[in-house]
N, CA, C and O atoms as a CHARMM CRD file, in Angstrom:
* protein
*
  324
    1    1 MET  N     86.79600 126.45700 116.37700 PROA 1      0.00000
    2    1 MET  CA    85.80500 126.14300 115.36300 PROA 1      0.00000
    3    1 MET  C     84.77400 125.20700 116.00000 PROA 1      0.00000
    4    1 MET  O     85.13200 124.34200 116.80000 PROA 1      0.00000
    5    2 ILE  N     83.52400 125.37700 115.65500 PROA 2      0.00000
    6    2 ILE  CA    82.43900 124.57600 116.21600 PROA 2      0.00000
    7    2 ILE  C     82.13800 123.38200 115.30400 PROA 2      0.00000
    8    2 ILE  O     81.99700 123.54200 114.09200 PROA 2      0.00000
    9    3 CYS  N     82.04200 122.19000 115.89100 PROA 3      0.00000
   10    3 CYS  CA    81.71400 120.97200 115.15200 PROA 3      0.00000
   11    3 CYS  C     80.28300 121.05800 114.64100 PROA 3      0.00000
   12    3 CYS  O     79.36700 121.38300 115.39700 PROA 3      0.00000
   13    4 GLU  N     80.09100 120.76800 113.35800 PROA 4      0.00000
   14    4 GLU  CA    78.76400 120.83300 112.75100 PROA 4      0.00000
   15    4 GLU  C     77.82900 119.73700 113.28000 PROA 4      0.00000
   16    4 GLU  O     76.61200 119.92500 113.29000 PROA 4      0.00000
   17    5 LYS  N     78.37700 118.60200 113.71600 PROA 5      0.00000
   18    5 LYS  CA    77.54600 117.48700 114.18900 PROA 5      0.00000
   19    5 LYS  C     77.13700 117.62700 115.65100 PROA 5      0.00000
   20    5 LYS  O     75.95700 117.50500 115.98000 PROA 5      0.00000
   21    6 CYS  N     78.10300 117.88300 116.53100 PROA 6      0.00000
   22    6 CYS  CA    77.79900 117.87600 117.96200 PROA 6      0.00000
   23    6 CYS  C     77.72300 119.26500 118.58700 PROA 6      0.00000
   24    6 CYS  O     77.21200 119.41000 119.69800 PROA 6      0.00000
   25    7 GLY  N     78.21600 120.27900 117.90000 PROA 7      0.00000
   26    7 GLY  CA    78.15600 121.63700 118.41600 PROA 7      0.00000
   27    7 GLY  C     79.22700 121.99500 119.41900 PROA 7      0.00000
   28    7 GLY  O     79.20400 123.09100 119.97900 PROA 7      0.00000
   29    8 SER  N     80.17200 121.09100 119.66200 PROA 8      0.00000
   30    8 SER  CA    81.23400 121.38700 120.62100 PROA 8      0.00000
   31    8 SER  C     82.43100 122.03600 119.91000 PROA 8      0.00000
   32    8 SER  O     82.56700 121.97000 118.68800 PROA 8      0.00000
   33    9 GLU  N     83.27000 122.65000 120.70400 PROA 9      0.00000
   34    9 GLU  CA    84.47600 123.28900 120.18100 PROA 9      0.00000
   35    9 GLU  C     85.45900 122.21000 119.73900 PROA 9      0.00000
   36    9 GLU  O     85.67200 121.23900 120.46600 PROA 9      0.00000
   37   10 THR  N     86.06200 122.36300 118.55700 PROA 10     0.00000
   38   10 THR  CA    87.02300 121.39500 118.04400 PROA 10     0.00000
   39   10 THR  C     88.38400 122.04800 117.86900 PROA 10     0.00000
   40   10 THR  O     88.48600 123.26200 117.69800 PROA 10     0.00000
   41   11 GLU  N     89.42600 121.23000 117.91500 PROA 11     0.00000
   42   11 GLU  CA    90.79100 121.72200 117.74900 PROA 11     0.00000
   43   11 GLU  C     91.04300 122.01700 116.27400 PROA 11     0.00000
   44   11 GLU  O     90.68900 121.21400 115.41000 PROA 11     0.00000
   45   12 THR  N     91.64300 123.14800 115.98800 PROA 12     0.00000
   46   12 THR  CA    91.94100 123.52500 114.60800 PROA 12     0.00000
   47   12 THR  C     93.42500 123.79800 114.43900 PROA 12     0.00000
   48   12 THR  O     94.14000 124.05400 115.40800 PROA 12     0.00000
   49   13 VAL  N     93.87300 123.73900 113.19900 PROA 13     0.00000
   50   13 VAL  CA    95.23900 124.09200 112.83300 PROA 13     0.00000
   51   13 VAL  C     95.18600 124.92200 111.56100 PROA 13     0.00000
   52   13 VAL  O     94.21800 124.85300 110.80300 PROA 13     0.00000
   53   14 LYS  N     96.23200 125.70700 111.33300 PROA 14     0.00000
   54   14 LYS  CA    96.31300 126.51300 110.12200 PROA 14     0.00000
   55   14 LYS  C     97.25700 125.81600 109.15100 PROA 14     0.00000
   56   14 LYS  O     98.38400 125.47500 109.51100 PROA 14     0.00000
   57   15 CYS  N     96.79600 125.60500 107.91600 PROA 15     0.00000
   58   15 CYS  CA    97.62200 124.94700 106.90300 PROA 15     0.00000
   59   15 CYS  C     98.83300 125.81600 106.58700 PROA 15     0.00000
   60   15 CYS  O     98.71000 127.02700 106.40900 PROA 15     0.00000
   61   16 ILE  N     99.99700 125.18800 106.51900 PROA 16     0.00000
   62   16 ILE  CA   101.23300 125.93100 106.26400 PROA 16     0.00000
   63   16 ILE  C    101.36600 126.35800 104.80500 PROA 16     0.00000
   64   16 ILE  O    102.21000 127.19400 104.48500 PROA 16     0.00000
   65   17 LYS  N    100.54700 125.79900 103.91600 PROA 17     0.00000
   66   17 LYS  CA   100.63000 126.16100 102.50500 PROA 17     0.00000
   67   17 LYS  C     99.50400 127.10800 102.08100 PROA 17     0.00000
   68   17 LYS  O     99.77200 128.21300 101.61000 PROA 17     0.00000
   69   18 CYS  N     98.24500 126.68100 102.24600 PROA 18     0.00000
   70   18 CYS  CA    97.12600 127.48800 101.75000 PROA 18     0.00000
   71   18 CYS  C     96.60700 128.48000 102.78500 PROA 18     0.00000
   72   18 CYS  O     95.87300 129.40400 102.43600 PROA 18     0.00000
   73   19 GLY  N     96.97900 128.30200 104.06200 PROA 19     0.00000
   74   19 GLY  CA    96.58600 129.23700 105.10100 PROA 19     0.00000
   75   19 GLY  C     95.18500 129.05100 105.65800 PROA 19     0.00000
   76   19 GLY  O     94.75600 129.83600 106.50500 PROA 19     0.00000
   77   20 GLU  N     94.46100 128.03500 105.20600 PROA 20     0.00000
   78   20 GLU  CA    93.10800 127.78200 105.70600 PROA 20     0.00000
   79   20 GLU  C     93.14900 127.28900 107.14600 PROA 20     0.00000
   80   20 GLU  O     94.01800 126.49500 107.50600 PROA 20     0.00000
   81   21 GLU  N     92.22000 127.75300 107.96600 PROA 21     0.00000
   82   21 GLU  CA    92.04600 127.25600 109.32700 PROA 21     0.00000
   83   21 GLU  C     91.13300 126.03700 109.23200 PROA 21     0.00000
   84   21 GLU  O     89.96600 126.16700 108.86200 PROA 21     0.00000
   85   22 ILE  N     91.65200 124.85100 109.56300 PROA 22     0.00000
   86   22 ILE  CA    90.89300 123.61800 109.37300 PROA 22     0.00000
   87   22 ILE  C     90.79500 122.82800 110.66800 PROA 22     0.00000
   88   22 ILE  O     91.62200 122.98600 111.56700 PROA 22     0.00000
   89   23 ILE  N     89.77500 121.97500 110.75800 PROA 23     0.00000
   90   23 ILE  CA    89.62200 121.08600 111.89700 PROA 23     0.00000
   91   23 ILE  C     90.71700 120.03200 111.82500 PROA 23     0.00000
   92   23 ILE  O     91.00300 119.49300 110.75600 PROA 23     0.00000
   93   24 LYS  N     91.32300 119.74500 112.95800 PROA 24     0.00000
   94   24 LYS  CA    92.42000 118.78000 113.02200 PROA 24     0.00000
   95   24 LYS  C     91.85700 117.36300 112.91600 PROA 24     0.00000
   96   24 LYS  O     91.52000 116.73900 113.92200 PROA 24     0.00000
   97   25 LEU  N     91.75900 116.86600 111.67400 PROA 25     0.00000
   98   25 LEU  CA    91.22600 115.52900 111.43200 PROA 25     0.00000
   99   25 LEU  C     92.31300 114.52200 111.09300 PROA 25     0.00000
  100   25 LEU  O     92.12500 113.32100 111.28500 PROA 25     0.00000
  101   26 GLY  N     93.43000 114.99000 110.59700 PROA 26     0.00000
  102   26 GLY  CA    94.50500 114.10000 110.19400 PROA 26     0.00000
  103   26 GLY  C     95.75700 114.88400 109.87300 PROA 26     0.00000
  104   26 GLY  O     95.83600 116.07700 110.16400 PROA 26     0.00000
  105   27 PRO  N     96.74500 114.22000 109.27000 PROA 27     0.00000
  106   27 PRO  CA    98.03200 114.86600 109.01600 PROA 27     0.00000
  107   27 PRO  C     98.08000 115.72400 107.75600 PROA 27     0.00000
  108   27 PRO  O     99.11300 116.33200 107.47500 PROA 27     0.00000
  109   28 TYR  N     96.98000 115.79100 106.98100 PROA 28     0.00000
  110   28 TYR  CA    96.98800 116.54600 105.73400 PROA 28     0.00000
  111   28 TYR  C     95.85000 117.56000 105.69100 PROA 28     0.00000
  112   28 TYR  O     94.78800 117.34400 106.27500 PROA 28     0.00000
  113   29 CYS  N     96.08700 118.66300 104.99500 PROA 29     0.00000
  114   29 CYS  CA    95.06100 119.67900 104.78800 PROA 29     0.00000
  115   29 CYS  C     94.00600 119.12900 103.83400 PROA 29     0.00000
  116   29 CYS  O     94.34900 118.60600 102.77400 PROA 29     0.00000
  117   30 TYR  N     92.72900 119.24000 104.19400 PROA 30     0.00000
  118   30 TYR  CA    91.68300 118.70900 103.32100 PROA 30     0.00000
  119   30 TYR  C     91.27400 119.69600 102.23800 PROA 30     0.00000
  120   30 TYR  O     90.35600 119.41400 101.46800 PROA 30     0.00000
  121   31 PHE  N     91.93800 120.85400 102.16100 PROA 31     0.00000
  122   31 PHE  CA    91.72300 121.77800 101.05100 PROA 31     0.00000
  123   31 PHE  C     92.77600 121.58100  99.96000 PROA 31     0.00000
  124   31 PHE  O     92.44600 121.49000  98.77700 PROA 31     0.00000
  125   32 CYS  N     94.06200 121.51700 100.37500 PROA 32     0.00000
  126   32 CYS  CA    95.12600 121.45400  99.35600 PROA 32     0.00000
  127   32 CYS  C     95.96000 120.17700  99.40700 PROA 32     0.00000
  128   32 CYS  O     96.73500 119.93300  98.48200 PROA 32     0.00000
  129   33 GLY  N     95.83400 119.34700 100.45400 PROA 33     0.00000
  130   33 GLY  CA    96.56400 118.08700 100.53900 PROA 33     0.00000
  131   33 GLY  C     97.96300 118.18100 101.12000 PROA 33     0.00000
  132   33 GLY  O     98.66200 117.17200 101.20700 PROA 33     0.00000
  133   34 THR  N     98.37800 119.35400 101.51400 PROA 34     0.00000
  134   34 THR  CA    99.71000 119.53400 102.08200 PROA 34     0.00000
  135   34 THR  C     99.79700 118.90600 103.46500 PROA 34     0.00000
  136   34 THR  O     98.84500 118.96100 104.24400 PROA 34     0.00000
  137   35 GLY  N    100.95900 118.30400 103.76600 PROA 35     0.00000
  138   35 GLY  CA   101.18600 117.76200 105.10500 PROA 35     0.00000
  139   35 GLY  C    101.19300 118.89700 106.11500 PROA 35     0.00000
  140   35 GLY  O    101.82800 119.92700 105.88700 PROA 35     0.00000
  141   36 LEU  N    100.49700 118.71900 107.22500 PROA 36     0.00000
  142   36 LEU  CA   100.37100 119.77800 108.21300 PROA 36     0.00000
  143   36 LEU  C    101.53200 119.84700 109.18800 PROA 36     0.00000
  144   36 LEU  O    101.73000 120.87200 109.84000 PROA 36     0.00000
  145   37 TYR  N    102.28900 118.79400 109.29700 PROA 37     0.00000
  146   37 TYR  CA   103.35600 118.75100 110.28100 PROA 37     0.00000
  147   37 TYR  C    104.64000 118.28000 109.63200 PROA 37     0.00000
  148   37 TYR  O    104.62800 117.43000 108.74200 PROA 37     0.00000
  149   38 GLU  N    105.75400 118.84400 110.09000 PROA 38     0.00000
  150   38 GLU  CA   107.05400 118.39200 109.61400 PROA 38     0.00000
  151   38 GLU  C    107.41800 117.11700 110.34300 PROA 38     0.00000
  152   38 GLU  O    107.22400 117.01600 111.55400 PROA 38     0.00000
  153   39 LYS  N    107.94300 116.14300 109.62000 PROA 39     0.00000
  154   39 LYS  CA   108.35000 114.88700 110.23800 PROA 39     0.00000
  155   39 LYS  C    109.69800 115.07500 110.91300 PROA 39     0.00000
  156   39 LYS  O    110.57800 115.76600 110.40000 PROA 39     0.00000
  157   40 THR  N    109.84200 114.45400 112.06100 PROA 40     0.00000
  158   40 THR  CA   111.11100 114.49300 112.77100 PROA 40     0.00000
  159   40 THR  C    111.85000 113.18600 112.52600 PROA 40     0.00000
  160   40 THR  O    111.27900 112.23900 111.98600 PROA 40     0.00000
  161   41 GLU  N    113.08300 113.13200 112.91100 PROA 41     0.00000
  162   41 GLU  CA   113.90500 111.93100 112.73900 PROA 41     0.00000
  163   41 GLU  C    113.27800 110.73100 113.44100 PROA 41     0.00000
  164   41 GLU  O    113.34800 109.61700 112.92300 PROA 41     0.00000
  165   42 THR  N    112.66300 110.93500 114.61300 PROA 42     0.00000
  166   42 THR  CA   112.06800 109.81800 115.34100 PROA 42     0.00000
  167   42 THR  C    110.80900 109.30300 114.66000 PROA 42     0.00000
  168   42 THR  O    110.50100 108.11500 114.76300 PROA 42     0.00000
  169   43 GLU  N    110.07000 110.17300 113.96200 PROA 43     0.00000
  170   43 GLU  CA   108.85600 109.73100 113.28100 PROA 43     0.00000
  171   43 GLU  C    109.16600 108.85900 112.07000 PROA 43     0.00000
  172   43 GLU  O    108.37700 107.97800 111.72800 PROA 43     0.00000
  173   44 THR  N    110.29400 109.08800 111.42200 PROA 44     0.00000
  174   44 THR  CA   110.64600 108.31800 110.23700 PROA 44     0.00000
  175   44 THR  C    111.60400 107.18200 110.57000 PROA 44     0.00000
  176   44 THR  O    112.01100 106.43100 109.68300 PROA 44     0.00000
  177   45 ASP  N    111.97100 107.05100 111.85800 PROA 45     0.00000
  178   45 ASP  CA   112.89900 106.01300 112.31300 PROA 45     0.00000
  179   45 ASP  C    114.22100 106.05700 111.56000 PROA 45     0.00000
  180   45 ASP  O    114.84600 105.01900 111.34600 PROA 45     0.00000
  181   46 GLY  N    114.65200 107.24800 111.15600 PROA 46     0.00000
  182   46 GLY  CA   115.91900 107.39700 110.47400 PROA 46     0.00000
  183   46 GLY  C    115.90800 106.90600 109.03900 PROA 46     0.00000
  184   46 GLY  O    116.96600 106.83800 108.41300 PROA 46     0.00000
  185   47 ALA  N    114.75500 106.56200 108.50000 PROA 47     0.00000
  186   47 ALA  CA   114.66100 106.05300 107.13400 PROA 47     0.00000
  187   47 ALA  C    115.00900 107.15100 106.13800 PROA 47     0.00000
  188   47 ALA  O    114.61000 108.30400 106.30500 PROA 47     0.00000
  189   48 ASP  N    115.74700 106.78900 105.11300 PROA 48     0.00000
  190   48 ASP  CA   116.12500 107.71900 104.05600 PROA 48     0.00000
  191   48 ASP  C    115.26700 107.39100 102.83600 PROA 48     0.00000
  192   48 ASP  O    115.68400 106.63000 101.96400 PROA 48     0.00000
  193   49 PHE  N    114.07400 107.96600 102.78000 PROA 49     0.00000
  194   49 PHE  CA   113.12000 107.62000 101.73800 PROA 49     0.00000
  195   49 PHE  C    113.57000 108.03700 100.34600 PROA 49     0.00000
  196   49 PHE  O    113.16700 107.42000  99.36100 PROA 49     0.00000
  197   50 GLU  N    114.39400 109.06800 100.24600 PROA 50     0.00000
  198   50 GLU  CA   114.84000 109.52700  98.93600 PROA 50     0.00000
  199   50 GLU  C    115.81500 108.55200  98.27600 PROA 50     0.00000
  200   50 GLU  O    115.89600 108.49500  97.04900 PROA 50     0.00000
  201   51 ASN  N    116.54800 107.79300  99.07200 PROA 51     0.00000
  202   51 ASN  CA   117.57000 106.90400  98.51900 PROA 51     0.00000
  203   51 ASN  C    117.21500 105.42400  98.62200 PROA 51     0.00000
  204   51 ASN  O    118.07800 104.57400  98.40000 PROA 51     0.00000
  205   52 ARG  N    115.98600 105.10100  98.94800 PROA 52     0.00000
  206   52 ARG  CA   115.59700 103.69500  99.06100 PROA 52     0.00000
  207   52 ARG  C    115.48300 103.06200  97.67500 PROA 52     0.00000
  208   52 ARG  O    115.23500 103.75000  96.68400 PROA 52     0.00000
  209   53 ILE  N    115.66300 101.77300  97.62300 PROA 53     0.00000
  210   53 ILE  CA   115.53200 101.00800  96.38300 PROA 53     0.00000
  211   53 ILE  C    114.33500 100.09100  96.54100 PROA 53     0.00000
  212   53 ILE  O    114.30800  99.24700  97.43700 PROA 53     0.00000
  213   54 LEU  N    113.34900 100.25100  95.67700 PROA 54     0.00000
  214   54 LEU  CA   112.14700  99.43900  95.76100 PROA 54     0.00000
  215   54 LEU  C    112.38300  98.05700  95.18800 PROA 54     0.00000
  216   54 LEU  O    113.24500  97.87600  94.32800 PROA 54     0.00000
  217   55 CYS  N    111.62500  97.08300  95.66000 PROA 55     0.00000
  218   55 CYS  CA   111.72500  95.71300  95.18000 PROA 55     0.00000
  219   55 CYS  C    111.47500  95.68100  93.67800 PROA 55     0.00000
  220   55 CYS  O    110.58300  96.36400  93.17600 PROA 55     0.00000
  221   56 SER  N    112.26700  94.88300  92.96300 PROA 56     0.00000
  222   56 SER  CA   112.12800  94.80700  91.50100 PROA 56     0.00000
  223   56 SER  C    110.96800  93.91800  91.07300 PROA 56     0.00000
  224   56 SER  O    110.62500  93.88800  89.89100 PROA 56     0.00000
  225   57 ASP  N    110.35500  93.19000  92.01200 PROA 57     0.00000
  226   57 ASP  CA   109.15500  92.41400  91.71100 PROA 57     0.00000
  227   57 ASP  C    107.99600  93.39900  91.61500 PROA 57     0.00000
  228   57 ASP  O    107.72900  94.11800  92.57800 PROA 57     0.00000
  229   58 GLY  N    107.31800  93.45100  90.51000 PROA 58     0.00000
  230   58 GLY  CA   106.27300  94.43300  90.27300 PROA 58     0.00000
  231   58 GLY  C    105.07500  94.35500  91.19200 PROA 58     0.00000
  232   58 GLY  O    104.27500  95.29000  91.22400 PROA 58     0.00000
  233   59 THR  N    104.91600  93.27000  91.94500 PROA 59     0.00000
  234   59 THR  CA   103.75500  93.12900  92.82600 PROA 59     0.00000
  235   59 THR  C    104.09200  93.30700  94.29700 PROA 59     0.00000
  236   59 THR  O    103.18600  93.31900  95.13100 PROA 59     0.00000
  237   60 CYS  N    105.36000  93.44500  94.63800 PROA 60     0.00000
  238   60 CYS  CA   105.79000  93.56200  96.03000 PROA 60     0.00000
  239   60 CYS  C    105.92800  95.03100  96.42300 PROA 60     0.00000
  240   60 CYS  O    106.26900  95.87300  95.59200 PROA 60     0.00000
  241   61 ILE  N    105.66200  95.33300  97.69300 PROA 61     0.00000
  242   61 ILE  CA   105.77000  96.70200  98.19000 PROA 61     0.00000
  243   61 ILE  C    107.02800  96.92700  99.02600 PROA 61     0.00000
  244   61 ILE  O    107.18900  97.99100  99.62300 PROA 61     0.00000
  245   62 GLY  N    107.90700  95.95200  99.07400 PROA 62     0.00000
  246   62 GLY  CA   109.08800  96.02900  99.92500 PROA 62     0.00000
  247   62 GLY  C    110.20700  96.88500  99.35600 PROA 62     0.00000
  248   62 GLY  O    110.13700  97.35900  98.22200 PROA 62     0.00000
  249   63 VAL  N    111.23900  97.07200 100.16600 PROA 63     0.00000
  250   63 VAL  CA   112.45400  97.77300  99.77300 PROA 63     0.00000
  251   63 VAL  C    113.64300  96.84100  99.95200 PROA 63     0.00000
  252   63 VAL  O    113.59300  95.87700 100.71600 PROA 63     0.00000
  253   64 ILE  N    114.70100  97.14900  99.23600 PROA 64     0.00000
  254   64 ILE  CA   115.90400  96.31700  99.26000 PROA 64     0.00000
  255   64 ILE  C    116.75900  96.68300 100.47300 PROA 64     0.00000
  256   64 ILE  O    116.99300  97.86100 100.74100 PROA 64     0.00000
  257   65 ASN  N    117.22400  95.66600 101.20400 PROA 65     0.00000
  258   65 ASN  CA   118.07000  95.90600 102.37200 PROA 65     0.00000
  259   65 ASN  C    119.54900  95.94400 101.98800 PROA 65     0.00000
  260   65 ASN  O    119.89200  95.88800 100.80700 PROA 65     0.00000
  261   66 GLU  N    120.41200  96.03800 102.98700 PROA 66     0.00000
  262   66 GLU  CA   121.85700  96.14500 102.76100 PROA 66     0.00000
  263   66 GLU  C    122.44900  94.90700 102.10000 PROA 66     0.00000
  264   66 GLU  O    123.49300  94.99300 101.45400 PROA 66     0.00000
  265   67 GLN  N    121.78700  93.74000 102.25400 PROA 67     0.00000
  266   67 GLN  CA   122.27300  92.50000 101.65500 PROA 67     0.00000
  267   67 GLN  C    121.80500  92.33500 100.20400 PROA 67     0.00000
  268   67 GLN  O    122.17800  91.36100  99.54900 PROA 67     0.00000
  269   68 GLY  N    120.99600  93.26800  99.69400 PROA 68     0.00000
  270   68 GLY  CA   120.55700  93.20800  98.30600 PROA 68     0.00000
  271   68 GLY  C    119.29600  92.38700  98.07300 PROA 68     0.00000
  272   68 GLY  O    118.98700  92.02700  96.93700 PROA 68     0.00000
  273   69 VAL  N    118.56300  92.08800  99.15100 PROA 69     0.00000
  274   69 VAL  CA   117.31200  91.33800  98.99800 PROA 69     0.00000
  275   69 VAL  C    116.15600  92.14900  99.56800 PROA 69     0.00000
  276   69 VAL  O    116.35700  93.01900 100.41600 PROA 69     0.00000
  277   70 CYS  N    114.95900  91.86200  99.10300 PROA 70     0.00000
  278   70 CYS  CA   113.76100  92.56100  99.54900 PROA 70     0.00000
  279   70 CYS  C    113.44100  92.21200 100.99400 PROA 70     0.00000
  280   70 CYS  O    113.49800  91.04600 101.38300 PROA 70     0.00000
  281   71 LYS  N    113.10400  93.22300 101.78900 PROA 71     0.00000
  282   71 LYS  CA   112.75200  93.01000 103.19300 PROA 71     0.00000
  283   71 LYS  C    111.40800  92.31300 103.36000 PROA 71     0.00000
  284   71 LYS  O    111.14100  91.74400 104.41800 PROA 71     0.00000
  285   72 VAL  N    110.54600  92.34600 102.32500 PROA 72     0.00000
  286   72 VAL  CA   109.21900  91.75800 102.43500 PROA 72     0.00000
  287   72 VAL  C    109.17800  90.35400 101.83300 PROA 72     0.00000
  288   72 VAL  O    108.80300  89.39500 102.50700 PROA 72     0.00000
  289   73 CYS  N    109.56900  90.23800 100.55000 PROA 73     0.00000
  290   73 CYS  CA   109.41300  88.94300  99.87600 PROA 73     0.00000
  291   73 CYS  C    110.70000  88.11900  99.83100 PROA 73     0.00000
  292   73 CYS  O    110.65000  86.92500  99.53700 PROA 73     0.00000
  293   74 GLY  N    111.86200  88.73800 100.11800 PROA 74     0.00000
  294   74 GLY  CA   113.11700  88.00100 100.16000 PROA 74     0.00000
  295   74 GLY  C    113.79200  87.78100  98.82100 PROA 74     0.00000
  296   74 GLY  O    114.83800  87.13400  98.75900 PROA 74     0.00000
  297   75 LYS  N    113.21300  88.31100  97.73600 PROA 75     0.00000
  298   75 LYS  CA   113.80900  88.12600  96.41700 PROA 75     0.00000
  299   75 LYS  C    115.00700  89.05200  96.25200 PROA 75     0.00000
  300   75 LYS  O    114.99300  90.18000  96.74300 PROA 75     0.00000
  301   76 PRO  N    116.05900  88.57200  95.55200 PROA 76     0.00000
  302   76 PRO  CA   117.20500  89.44300  95.30500 PROA 76     0.00000
  303   76 PRO  C    116.84300  90.55500  94.32900 PROA 76     0.00000
  304   76 PRO  O    115.98900  90.38200  93.46000 PROA 76     0.00000
  305   77 TYR  N    117.50900  91.70800  94.48800 PROA 77     0.00000
  306   77 TYR  CA   117.24900  92.84100  93.62200 PROA 77     0.00000
  307   77 TYR  C    117.77200  92.59300  92.20800 PROA 77     0.00000
  308   77 TYR  O    118.90500  92.14400  92.03300 PROA 77     0.00000
  309   78 THR  N    116.95400  92.88400  91.20800 PROA 78     0.00000
  310   78 THR  CA   117.32600  92.75700  89.80900 PROA 78     0.00000
  311   78 THR  C    117.21700  94.14000  89.17000 PROA 78     0.00000
  312   78 THR  O    116.11100  94.59700  88.88200 PROA 78     0.00000
  313   79 PRO  N    118.35700  94.81800  88.94300 PROA 79     0.00000
  314   79 PRO  CA   118.29300  96.16700  88.34700 PROA 79     0.00000
  315   79 PRO  C    117.61600  96.14400  86.98100 PROA 79     0.00000
  316   79 PRO  O    117.82400  95.22900  86.18500 PROA 79     0.00000
  317   80 GLY  N    116.80600  97.16300  86.72500 PROA 80     0.00000
  318   80 GLY  CA   116.15200  97.29400  85.42400 PROA 80     0.00000
  319   80 GLY  C    114.93900  96.41000  85.23900 PROA 80     0.00000
  320   80 GLY  O    114.35300  96.39900  84.15700 PROA 80     0.00000
  321   81 ALA  N    114.54800  95.67700  86.25100 PROA 81     0.00000
  322   81 ALA  CA   113.38400  94.78200  86.11300 PROA 81     0.00000
  323   81 ALA  C    112.08400  95.53300  86.23100 PROA 81     0.00000
  324   81 ALA  O    111.01400  94.93200  86.13900 PROA 81     0.00000
């Protein structure tokens, strides 16, 4: 695919969901939003995102560690908060 700004050849990928041939600008298709690449174990550092417990403080973005406290703010987890 030719770049509209500079006229040079650009790298493209085909979206795995919508099938559009798009310029490789990032990890998501800019037509449908689907992730273009499957994550490997090394990319996620073994994190289990489906089973994580988010911090019960409504303003914190951290997750609860094995000791029951938030990795970011250090507050103990309060179920139902």
